[in-house]
Residue frames as a rotation matrix with the C-alpha (Angstrom) as fourth column:
MET 1
0.309 -0.630 0.713 -27.69
-0.907 0.031 0.421 5.11
-0.287 -0.776 -0.561 -46.62
SER 2
0.443 -0.251 -0.860 -25.41
-0.365 0.826 -0.429 2.18
0.819 0.504 0.275 -47.13
GLU 3
0.989 -0.128 -0.077 -23.70
0.133 0.515 0.847 -0.27
-0.069 -0.848 0.526 -44.81
ILE 4
0.341 -0.930 0.139 -20.14
-0.592 -0.328 -0.736 0.54
0.730 0.169 -0.663 -43.73
THR 5
0.948 -0.136 -0.287 -18.00
0.296 0.707 0.642 -2.02
0.116 -0.694 0.711 -41.90
LEU 6
0.437 -0.831 0.345 -14.84
-0.679 -0.556 -0.479 -0.87
0.590 -0.025 -0.807 -40.15
ARG 7
0.500 -0.447 -0.742 -12.11
0.648 0.761 -0.022 -3.01
0.574 -0.470 0.670 -38.63
ILE 8
0.727 -0.168 0.666 -10.84
-0.453 -0.847 0.280 -1.26
0.517 -0.505 -0.691 -35.50
ASP 9
0.046 -0.804 -0.593 -7.38
0.458 0.545 -0.703 -2.02
0.888 -0.239 0.393 -34.12
GLY 10
-0.842 -0.470 0.265 -6.96
-0.039 -0.437 -0.898 -1.56
0.539 -0.767 0.350 -30.38
MET 11
-0.019 0.900 0.435 -10.55
-0.901 -0.203 0.383 -2.36
0.433 -0.384 0.815 -29.35
HIS 12
-0.629 -0.439 -0.641 -10.04
-0.175 0.884 -0.434 -5.05
0.757 -0.161 -0.633 -26.70
CYS 13
-0.828 0.289 -0.480 -12.52
0.558 0.342 -0.757 -4.50
-0.055 -0.894 -0.444 -23.85
GLY 14
0.145 0.989 -0.021 -15.88
0.989 -0.144 0.010 -3.04
0.007 -0.022 -1.000 -22.91
SER 15
0.267 -0.129 -0.955 -14.32
0.331 -0.918 0.217 0.33
-0.905 -0.374 -0.203 -22.15
CYS 16
-0.800 -0.592 -0.094 -12.76
0.065 -0.241 0.968 0.39
-0.596 0.769 0.231 -25.62
VAL 17
-0.507 0.704 0.497 -16.12
0.844 0.290 0.451 -0.44
0.174 0.648 -0.741 -27.19
ARG 18
0.436 0.695 -0.572 -17.74
0.810 -0.580 -0.087 2.42
-0.392 -0.426 -0.815 -25.29
ARG 19
-0.074 -0.569 -0.819 -15.00
0.052 -0.822 0.567 4.87
-0.996 -0.001 0.090 -26.31
ALA 20
-0.925 -0.267 0.269 -15.12
0.246 0.116 0.962 3.78
-0.288 0.957 -0.042 -29.97
THR 21
-0.181 0.947 0.266 -18.92
0.978 0.144 0.154 3.94
0.107 0.288 -0.952 -30.05
GLN 22
0.433 0.303 -0.849 -18.90
0.531 -0.847 -0.032 7.45
-0.728 -0.436 -0.528 -28.60
ALA 23
-0.524 -0.704 -0.479 -16.35
-0.059 -0.531 0.845 8.54
-0.850 0.471 0.237 -31.22
LEU 24
-0.857 0.226 0.462 -18.50
0.514 0.344 0.786 7.10
0.019 0.911 -0.411 -34.01
GLN 25
0.109 0.981 -0.158 -21.67
0.985 -0.128 -0.115 8.72
-0.133 -0.143 -0.981 -32.69
ARG 26
-0.035 -0.203 -0.978 -20.04
0.247 -0.950 0.189 12.15
-0.968 -0.235 0.084 -33.04
VAL 27
-0.940 -0.339 -0.022 -20.04
0.037 -0.168 0.985 11.77
-0.338 0.926 0.170 -36.82
ALA 28
-0.116 0.935 -0.335 -23.18
-0.586 -0.337 -0.737 13.15
-0.802 0.111 0.587 -38.43
GLY 29
0.254 0.340 -0.905 -24.82
-0.964 0.169 -0.206 10.88
0.083 0.925 0.371 -40.95
ALA 30
-0.457 -0.413 -0.788 -23.76
-0.339 0.900 -0.275 7.56
0.822 0.141 -0.551 -39.42
GLU 31
0.410 0.646 0.644 -25.60
-0.894 0.143 0.426 5.18
0.183 -0.750 0.636 -37.09
VAL 32
-0.717 -0.677 0.164 -23.87
-0.696 0.684 -0.218 2.36
0.035 -0.270 -0.962 -35.19
GLN 33
0.313 0.844 -0.436 -25.71
-0.781 0.490 0.388 -0.90
0.541 0.219 0.812 -35.84
GLU 34
0.975 -0.023 -0.220 -23.43
0.117 0.897 0.425 -3.61
0.187 -0.441 0.878 -34.42
VAL 35
0.248 -0.933 0.261 -20.15
-0.935 -0.301 -0.186 -3.78
0.252 -0.198 -0.947 -32.52
GLN 36
0.910 -0.045 -0.412 -18.25
0.070 0.996 0.047 -7.09
0.409 -0.071 0.910 -32.48
ILE 37
0.651 -0.686 0.325 -15.53
-0.720 -0.422 0.550 -6.88
-0.240 -0.593 -0.769 -29.86
GLY 38
0.409 -0.498 0.765 -14.07
0.082 0.855 0.512 -10.33
-0.909 -0.146 0.390 -30.64
ALA 39
0.381 -0.205 0.901 -13.73
0.913 0.236 -0.333 -9.50
-0.144 0.950 0.277 -34.33
ALA 40
-0.398 -0.493 -0.774 -12.75
0.450 -0.840 0.304 -5.86
-0.799 -0.228 0.556 -33.62
ARG 41
-0.825 0.220 0.521 -15.38
0.489 -0.184 0.852 -4.78
0.284 0.958 0.044 -36.12
VAL 42
-0.468 0.738 -0.487 -18.22
0.120 -0.493 -0.862 -2.29
-0.876 -0.462 0.142 -36.21
THR 43
-0.584 0.403 0.705 -21.06
0.797 0.115 0.593 -2.08
0.158 0.908 -0.388 -38.71
LEU 44
-0.569 0.356 -0.741 -22.76
0.116 -0.857 -0.501 1.24
-0.814 -0.371 0.446 -39.36
ALA 45
0.268 0.627 0.731 -25.44
0.954 -0.070 -0.291 2.66
-0.131 0.776 -0.617 -41.57
GLY 46
0.128 -0.262 -0.957 -24.27
0.204 -0.937 0.284 5.84
-0.971 -0.231 -0.067 -43.22
GLU 47
0.893 0.080 -0.443 -23.49
-0.369 -0.436 -0.821 7.82
-0.259 0.896 -0.360 -46.28
PRO 48
0.793 -0.599 0.116 -20.70
0.587 0.698 -0.410 6.23
0.164 0.393 0.905 -48.35
ASP 49
0.194 -0.757 0.624 -18.53
0.164 -0.602 -0.782 9.34
0.967 0.254 0.007 -47.98
ALA 50
0.767 0.160 0.621 -18.76
-0.538 -0.367 0.759 9.16
0.350 -0.916 -0.195 -44.15
ALA 51
0.815 -0.444 -0.373 -16.06
0.500 0.864 0.063 6.45
0.294 -0.238 0.926 -43.88
GLY 52
-0.124 -0.925 0.360 -13.19
0.494 -0.372 -0.786 8.96
0.861 0.081 0.503 -43.83
LYS 53
-0.045 0.198 0.979 -14.85
-0.625 -0.770 0.128 11.01
0.780 -0.606 0.158 -41.09
LEU 54
0.916 0.400 0.019 -15.53
-0.287 0.622 0.728 7.87
0.280 -0.673 0.685 -39.05
ILE 55
0.492 -0.818 -0.299 -11.90
0.731 0.574 -0.369 6.75
0.473 -0.038 0.880 -39.30
GLU 56
-0.301 -0.593 0.747 -10.71
0.095 -0.798 -0.595 10.24
0.949 -0.109 0.296 -38.34
SER 57
0.369 0.527 0.765 -12.99
-0.727 -0.348 0.591 10.32
0.578 -0.775 0.255 -35.29
LEU 58
0.966 -0.063 -0.252 -11.72
0.174 0.876 0.449 6.90
0.192 -0.478 0.857 -34.19
SER 59
0.115 -0.989 0.096 -8.14
0.638 -0.001 -0.770 8.08
0.762 0.150 0.630 -34.66
LYS 60
-0.184 -0.114 0.976 -8.78
-0.432 -0.883 -0.185 11.01
0.883 -0.456 0.113 -32.32
ALA 61
0.704 0.514 0.491 -10.10
-0.676 0.271 0.686 8.49
0.219 -0.814 0.538 -29.76
GLY 62
-0.012 -0.858 0.514 -6.86
-0.880 0.254 0.402 6.47
-0.475 -0.447 -0.758 -29.99
PHE 63
0.305 0.182 0.935 -7.81
0.133 0.964 -0.231 3.74
-0.943 0.195 0.270 -32.46
THR 64
-0.727 -0.370 -0.578 -6.71
-0.558 -0.172 0.812 2.87
-0.400 0.913 -0.081 -35.97
ALA 65
0.114 0.847 0.520 -9.40
0.019 0.521 -0.853 1.73
-0.993 0.107 0.043 -38.38
GLN 66
-0.873 -0.287 -0.395 -9.89
-0.384 -0.097 0.918 0.76
-0.302 0.953 -0.026 -41.96
VAL 67
0.153 0.942 -0.299 -12.86
-0.956 0.064 -0.286 0.04
-0.250 0.330 0.910 -44.17
GLU 68
-0.593 -0.248 0.766 -13.49
-0.159 0.969 0.191 -3.68
-0.789 -0.008 -0.614 -44.50
GLN 69
-0.641 0.306 -0.704 -14.64
-0.758 -0.109 0.643 -4.87
0.120 0.946 0.302 -47.91
């Protein structure tokens, strides 16, 4: 497993964090480690190829996301 950091646009409140976390937890092979609401960032442990699935799951929940280098 490696560390994946995603920047999530549209995550502004506790409800958004909950919705984004639930979307991320639906993806097999990834584990949410830290959510930073102020920075609109989430850090996960997962397989390197899981990033696309994580972004897709967030999109279905109403967020846009991108991998942060």
